N, C-alpha and C positions, 0 to 999 in steps of 0.2 A: 503493500500499500504507500502510497505518496503521502508526503507531509500533508498536503491539501486534504485529502481524503480522511486522515487522522483528525484533522481540525474540524471537519464536518461531522464527523463521528462524535468526537468529544463535546461539540456544540450542542448535537442533538440530544445526546444523554443529559447534558446541564439542563436543557430547555425542557426536558421531559420531566426531569426530577423537580424542576421549579414550578411547572405547571401541576404536577401531581400535589405538592406541597400547597399550593395555593388554590386547588379546585373547589374544596368547600366553601371557602370565602368568595370565590368567585362565581359560584352557583347561587350563593344566598343574593349577590348583588344583581346578578343577571337574571334570576328566577323570574320576577315581576315582568321584566320585559319581554322574556321569552314566552311567557303565558299570554301576554297581551297581544304580541306578535302572532302567535297561533291562533288567538280568538279573532284577530282581524282577517287573517288568511282563511279562515273557515268561513267568516261572512262573505269574503271576496269570491270564494268558490261557489257557495250558495247562490249568490246574485248571477254569476256567470252560468251556473246550470238552468238557473230560472229564465235567463235571456235566452239561452240556446233552445230550452224547450218551447218557449214563445215563438221564436223563429221557426222551428220546425212545424208547430201546428199551424203557423200562417202559410208555410210552404204546401202542408198537406192540404189545407182549405183551399188554396189556389189550384192544385192539382185536382181536387175533387170537382171544383166548379168548372176547369176546363174540360174534364171527362164528362160532365153532365152536358156542358154546351156541345159537345162534339157527338153525343148520343142522341140528343135531340134537336134535329135540324130545323131551323126556322121557316 
């Protein structure tokens, strides 16, 4: 291994130990923000699903109207 590879390996180990030691404190501080982000993401996904369902319903209605028009000549 080269000196550079040893430095990256050592730095990764040090960073891992530091993160592991500070994880409980970090989790307490970031927990409310992560929960809020999850709540907002859930609301966004729900809104997108509702909009998609509405668009699909409109497309189905349009297709049904076109089919009814073509089967009933004027």
